[in-house]
C-alpha positions as CSV (number, residue, x, y, z in Angstrom):
1,M,-16.8,-20.0,-3.7
2,T,-13.6,-22.0,-3.5
3,D,-12.3,-21.8,-7.1
4,L,-10.8,-18.8,-8.7
5,P,-11.6,-18.6,-12.4
6,S,-8.4,-18.7,-14.4
7,A,-7.4,-16.9,-17.6
8,P,-4.2,-18.5,-18.8
9,E,-3.8,-16.0,-21.6
10,R,-3.6,-13.2,-18.9
11,D,-1.1,-15.0,-16.6
12,L,1.2,-12.4,-15.0
13,P,4.0,-12.6,-12.4
14,P,3.1,-12.4,-8.7
15,G,2.6,-9.0,-7.2
16,R,1.2,-7.6,-10.4
17,H,-0.4,-4.6,-8.9
18,H,2.7,-3.5,-6.9
19,L,4.9,-4.0,-10.0
20,L,2.4,-2.2,-12.2
21,R,2.4,0.7,-9.8
22,E,6.2,0.9,-9.7
23,H,6.4,0.5,-13.4
24,L,4.1,3.4,-14.0
25,V,6.1,5.5,-11.6
26,H,9.3,4.5,-13.5
27,E,7.7,5.5,-16.8
28,I,6.6,8.8,-15.3
29,G,10.1,9.5,-14.1
30,R,11.6,8.6,-17.6
31,S,9.1,10.9,-19.4
32,A,10.0,13.7,-17.0
33,A,13.7,13.3,-17.3
34,D,14.0,16.2,-19.8
35,R,12.3,18.6,-17.5
36,P,14.4,20.7,-15.0
37,A,15.0,18.9,-11.7
38,A,12.7,21.3,-9.8
39,T,9.7,20.1,-11.8
40,T,10.4,16.4,-11.4
41,P,9.0,15.3,-8.0
42,R,9.7,11.8,-6.6
43,L,6.6,9.8,-7.5
44,A,5.2,7.3,-5.0
45,R,7.5,4.7,-3.6
46,P,11.1,4.7,-4.8
47,W,11.7,1.0,-4.2
48,L,10.1,-2.4,-4.7
49,R,9.3,-5.0,-2.2
50,P,12.1,-7.5,-2.0
51,A,9.6,-10.2,-3.0
52,F,9.3,-8.7,-6.4
53,A,12.6,-6.8,-7.0
54,G,14.3,-8.1,-10.1
55,L,11.1,-9.6,-11.6
56,A,10.7,-8.6,-15.3
57,L,7.5,-6.6,-16.1
58,A,6.3,-6.6,-19.6
59,S,6.1,-3.0,-21.0
60,T,2.6,-3.8,-22.2
61,L,1.4,-3.5,-18.6
62,A,1.7,0.2,-19.0
63,L,-1.1,-0.1,-21.5
64,V,-3.6,-1.8,-19.3
65,V,-6.9,0.0,-19.7
66,L,-8.6,1.1,-16.5
67,A,-11.4,3.5,-15.9
68,T,-9.7,6.9,-15.2
69,M,-10.6,10.4,-14.4
70,S,-8.5,13.5,-15.1
71,L,-7.6,16.1,-12.5
72,P,-8.4,18.8,-11.7
73,G,-12.2,18.6,-12.0
74,G,-13.4,15.4,-10.4
75,G,-14.8,12.2,-11.8
76,E,-18.0,10.3,-12.1
77,D,-17.6,9.0,-8.6
78,G,-17.7,12.5,-7.2
79,A,-14.1,12.9,-6.0
80,S,-13.1,16.5,-5.7
81,A,-9.8,17.8,-6.9
82,G,-7.9,21.1,-6.7
83,R,-7.4,23.6,-3.9
84,G,-10.4,24.0,-1.8
85,G,-11.9,20.7,-2.8
86,A,-13.2,18.3,-0.2
87,A,-10.8,15.7,1.1
88,S,-11.1,12.4,-0.9
89,Y,-9.2,9.4,-2.0
90,A,-7.9,11.7,-4.8
91,F,-7.1,14.9,-3.0
92,A,-5.8,16.2,0.4
93,P,-6.8,19.9,0.4
94,H,-4.3,21.2,2.9
95,A,-1.3,19.1,2.2
96,G,1.8,20.5,3.8
97,A,-0.2,22.6,6.2
98,D,-2.2,19.9,7.9
99,E,0.4,18.2,10.1
100,R,0.8,18.1,13.9
101,D,2.6,16.2,16.5
102,G,1.2,13.2,18.4
103,A,2.1,10.3,16.2
104,A,3.1,8.2,19.1
105,R,-0.3,8.4,20.7
106,I,-2.1,7.4,17.5
107,L,0.3,4.5,16.9
108,E,-0.2,3.3,20.5
109,H,-3.9,3.4,20.0
110,A,-3.4,1.3,16.8
111,A,-1.2,-1.1,18.7
112,A,-3.8,-1.6,21.4
113,F,-6.4,-2.5,18.7
114,A,-3.9,-4.9,17.0
115,E,-3.4,-6.7,20.3
116,Q,-7.1,-7.6,20.2
117,E,-7.0,-9.0,16.7
118,R,-6.5,-12.7,16.1
119,V,-5.5,-14.5,12.9
120,R,-8.7,-15.6,11.4
121,A,-7.9,-19.3,10.9
122,K,-8.9,-22.6,12.4
123,G,-5.9,-23.8,14.3
124,P,-2.2,-23.0,13.6
125,V,-1.4,-21.3,10.3
126,R,0.2,-23.8,7.9
127,D,2.7,-23.2,5.1
128,D,0.2,-24.7,2.6
129,Q,-2.4,-22.1,3.3
130,Y,-3.0,-18.6,1.9
131,V,-3.3,-15.1,3.2
132,Y,-6.5,-13.4,1.9
133,V,-6.8,-9.6,1.8
134,D,-9.9,-7.8,0.6
135,G,-9.8,-4.1,-0.2
136,M,-9.7,-1.3,-2.8
137,V,-6.9,0.5,-4.7
138,A,-6.5,3.6,-6.8
139,V,-3.4,4.9,-8.5
140,A,-2.4,8.1,-10.4
141,D,-0.5,8.5,-13.6
142,L,0.7,11.3,-15.8
143,D,-0.6,11.2,-19.4
144,Q,0.2,13.9,-22.0
145,G,0.6,16.6,-19.5
146,T,-2.4,15.8,-17.3
147,V,-2.8,13.8,-14.1
148,A,-5.1,10.8,-14.3
149,V,-6.3,8.9,-11.3
150,H,-7.6,5.4,-11.7
151,K,-11.0,5.1,-10.2
152,P,-10.9,3.0,-7.0
153,H,-11.8,-0.6,-7.6
154,R,-12.3,-3.6,-5.4
155,R,-9.5,-6.1,-5.2
156,A,-9.0,-9.5,-3.5
157,V,-5.4,-10.9,-3.1
158,W,-4.3,-14.4,-2.2
159,T,-0.6,-15.0,-1.3
160,P,0.9,-18.3,0.0
161,V,1.8,-18.4,3.6
162,D,5.3,-19.7,2.8
163,G,5.8,-17.3,-0.2
164,K,6.7,-20.1,-2.5
165,G,3.5,-21.2,-4.3
166,G,1.2,-19.3,-6.7
167,C,-0.7,-16.2,-5.8
168,A,-3.7,-14.5,-7.3
169,V,-5.5,-11.2,-7.6
170,A,-9.3,-10.9,-8.3
171,E,-10.8,-7.7,-9.6
172,P,-14.2,-6.7,-10.9
173,E,-15.2,-9.0,-13.7
174,E,-11.6,-10.2,-14.1
175,S,-9.1,-12.5,-12.4
176,W,-5.6,-13.6,-13.0
177,A,-3.9,-16.8,-11.9
178,Y,-0.1,-16.5,-11.2
179,G,2.7,-19.0,-11.3
180,P,5.4,-19.6,-8.7
181,R,7.5,-16.7,-7.6
182,A,10.8,-16.1,-9.4
183,E,12.7,-15.5,-6.2
184,S,12.4,-15.6,-2.4
185,A,10.0,-13.1,-0.9
186,D,12.0,-12.8,2.3
187,G,13.5,-9.5,3.2
188,P,12.6,-6.1,4.8
189,G,9.2,-5.0,3.5
190,S,8.0,-8.4,2.6
191,S,4.5,-9.3,3.8
192,V,4.9,-13.0,3.4
193,Y,3.4,-14.6,6.5
194,R,6.1,-17.1,7.2
195,Y,8.8,-14.3,6.9
196,L,6.8,-12.0,9.2
197,R,6.6,-14.8,11.7
198,S,10.4,-14.7,12.0
199,L,10.5,-11.0,13.0
200,P,10.8,-10.0,16.7
201,T,7.6,-9.1,18.5
202,E,9.3,-6.9,21.2
203,P,9.1,-3.2,20.1
204,D,12.7,-2.4,21.0
205,A,14.1,-5.4,19.1
206,L,11.8,-4.7,16.2
207,Y,12.9,-1.0,16.1
208,A,16.6,-2.1,16.0
209,W,15.7,-4.5,13.2
210,L,14.0,-1.7,11.2
211,R,17.0,0.6,11.7
212,E,19.5,-2.0,10.6
213,A,17.3,-2.9,7.6
214,A,17.2,0.7,6.6
215,R,20.9,1.2,6.9
216,T,21.5,-1.9,4.8
217,R,19.7,-0.1,1.9
218,G,22.2,2.7,2.0
219,G,19.7,5.4,1.3
220,A,20.0,9.1,2.2
221,D,17.2,9.0,4.8
222,D,17.2,6.0,7.1
223,A,14.2,7.2,9.1
224,Q,12.1,7.4,5.9
225,D,13.3,4.0,4.8
226,M,12.2,2.6,8.2
227,F,8.8,4.2,7.8
228,E,8.4,2.8,4.2
229,I,9.4,-0.7,5.4
230,V,6.6,-0.5,7.9
231,A,4.2,0.6,5.1
232,H,5.2,-2.2,2.8
233,T,5.0,-4.8,5.5
234,I,1.4,-4.1,6.5
235,S,0.2,-3.8,2.9
236,D,-1.7,-7.0,1.7
237,A,-0.6,-8.8,4.9
238,V,-2.0,-10.7,7.9
239,M,0.1,-10.0,11.0
240,P,1.2,-13.0,13.1
241,P,0.3,-12.7,16.8
242,G,2.1,-9.9,18.5
243,L,3.8,-8.5,15.4
244,G,1.2,-5.8,14.5
245,A,1.3,-4.2,17.9
246,A,5.0,-4.3,18.0
247,L,5.3,-2.9,14.6
248,F,3.2,0.1,15.4
249,R,5.0,0.7,18.7
250,A,8.3,0.5,16.9
251,A,7.1,3.0,14.2
252,A,6.1,5.4,17.0
253,R,9.9,5.8,17.7
254,I,10.8,6.7,14.1
255,P,11.8,10.4,14.1
256,G,10.0,12.9,11.9
257,T,6.6,11.1,12.0
258,V,3.6,13.4,12.2
259,V,-0.2,13.3,12.4
260,V,-2.5,14.2,9.5
261,E,-5.9,14.8,11.1
262,D,-8.1,14.2,8.0
263,A,-7.1,11.4,5.8
264,V,-9.3,9.4,3.4
265,D,-8.5,5.9,2.1
266,A,-9.4,4.4,-1.3
267,A,-12.8,3.4,-0.1
268,G,-13.6,6.9,1.0
269,R,-13.4,6.2,4.7
270,R,-12.2,9.1,6.8
271,G,-9.6,8.6,9.5
272,V,-6.5,10.0,11.1
273,A,-3.1,9.3,9.5
274,V,0.5,8.9,10.8
275,A,2.8,10.1,8.2
276,R,6.3,11.0,7.2
277,T,7.9,13.1,4.4
278,G,11.2,12.1,2.9
279,G,14.2,14.3,2.6
280,G,13.2,15.6,-0.8
281,G,9.9,16.8,0.5
282,D,8.1,15.9,-2.7
283,D,5.5,13.4,-1.2
284,R,4.3,12.1,2.1
285,E,3.6,8.5,3.0
286,E,0.5,8.0,5.2
287,L,-0.8,5.1,7.3
288,I,-4.5,5.7,8.0
289,F,-6.4,4.5,11.1
290,D,-9.9,4.7,12.5
291,R,-9.8,7.6,14.9
292,V,-12.1,5.9,17.4
293,T,-11.0,2.3,17.4
294,G,-7.4,2.5,16.2
295,Q,-8.0,0.0,13.4
296,Y,-5.7,0.2,10.4
297,L,-7.7,1.3,7.4
298,G,-5.2,1.7,4.6
299,Q,-2.5,4.0,3.3
300,R,-1.9,6.6,0.7
301,T,0.9,8.8,-0.8
302,V,0.2,12.5,-1.2
303,W,2.2,15.0,-3.5
304,L,3.3,18.0,-1.5
305,K,4.6,20.3,-4.2
306,D,3.2,21.9,-7.3
307,S,5.0,20.7,-10.4
308,G,3.6,21.1,-13.9
309,P,0.2,19.3,-13.9
310,I,0.8,18.0,-10.4
311,E,-0.9,20.1,-7.7
312,A,0.1,19.9,-4.1
313,G,-2.5,17.7,-2.3
314,M,-3.1,15.2,-5.2
315,V,-3.0,11.6,-4.0
316,S,-0.7,9.4,-6.2
317,R,-1.8,6.1,-4.7
318,S,-4.4,5.0,-2.2
319,E,-5.3,1.6,-0.6
320,A,-8.0,0.4,1.7
321,V,-8.2,-2.9,3.6
322,F,-11.6,-4.4,4.4
323,H,-10.9,-7.9,5.6
324,T,-8.0,-10.3,6.1
325,A,-8.0,-14.0,6.8
326,I,-6.1,-17.3,6.4
327,V,-7.8,-19.7,3.9
328,D,-7.0,-23.2,2.7
329,K,-7.0,-22.8,-1.1
330,L,-5.8,-20.3,-3.7
331,G,-8.9,-18.2,-4.7
332,Q,-11.0,-19.3,-1.7
333,Y,-13.2,-16.7,-0.1
334,P,-13.7,-16.8,3.7
335,V,-17.1,-17.8,4.8
336,G,-19.5,-14.8,4.5
337,R,-17.2,-12.8,2.3
338,P,-18.5,-11.8,-1.2
339,R,-16.5,-12.1,-4.4
340,A,-14.6,-9.0,-5.4
341,T,-17.1,-6.6,-7.1
342,T,-17.3,-2.9,-7.9
343,R,-18.0,-0.5,-5.2
């Protein structure tokens, strides 16, 4: 299938899902502003990818209707929630007491796997081509004093190699066609292929770049900013040759990284995660890998503190990556890959 069905009346800016996630997080923060500080945890990621920072997001996006389930209790797909529940895309039963050392070993294993990967394209990657990423996503929201988790759903994303053209997201029974980006996608945390191609592929040089990028942000925790830049970079991305391995080896040097032995991505695949908790200690960012092969599976953010309806161990967002490739057209599926459908 080479044509993506368009729905002009649903045209949205590029990066809809990332913006939607951040918008929901912002709305949660605003609604919680009247509560004491101790009951207002930091929710998901506190910053946007440079590609999308400054883009206006219509408030109506907060009203997008998605299938949800309330926690605690579990949903129709069988995800458990609450203390003692089984680990799932929605819950990490022992959050805060399930960390150990050894992140460098896990990331070296991931780097070795990445070195075996090759960009799935015929010939050199051109600026007029598109990065294709097939996976699943699930996000959480606060609604009238309860926590709701959107049921994981399949998602295919196309972004231009040069970051300048249109991009698209296809989901079950729906698709959106997007117009040109409002601003450059270049900058730390961007996953635009042409920008990634400009980054150093030597681990020491890449670590120095990450450190300087974090310092430029002026945040309170440079190490956490470095880790989150890595997480943003590999989300919805195809790594140019050498960069994936270098990125994992650079991440292995970030202080404060730990191992979470049992992590589950949005597709329900179990793996081992390399994680880091920010200075506030409210949530933990996790990169999930196959424990046998070292392949990157996805990422998630886990709440670590009880706060109102939030219970330590709830997952505020989860992603899974199935397949990545370089394709020639917007909306084109790689040979042998199915259209985005429900799980």
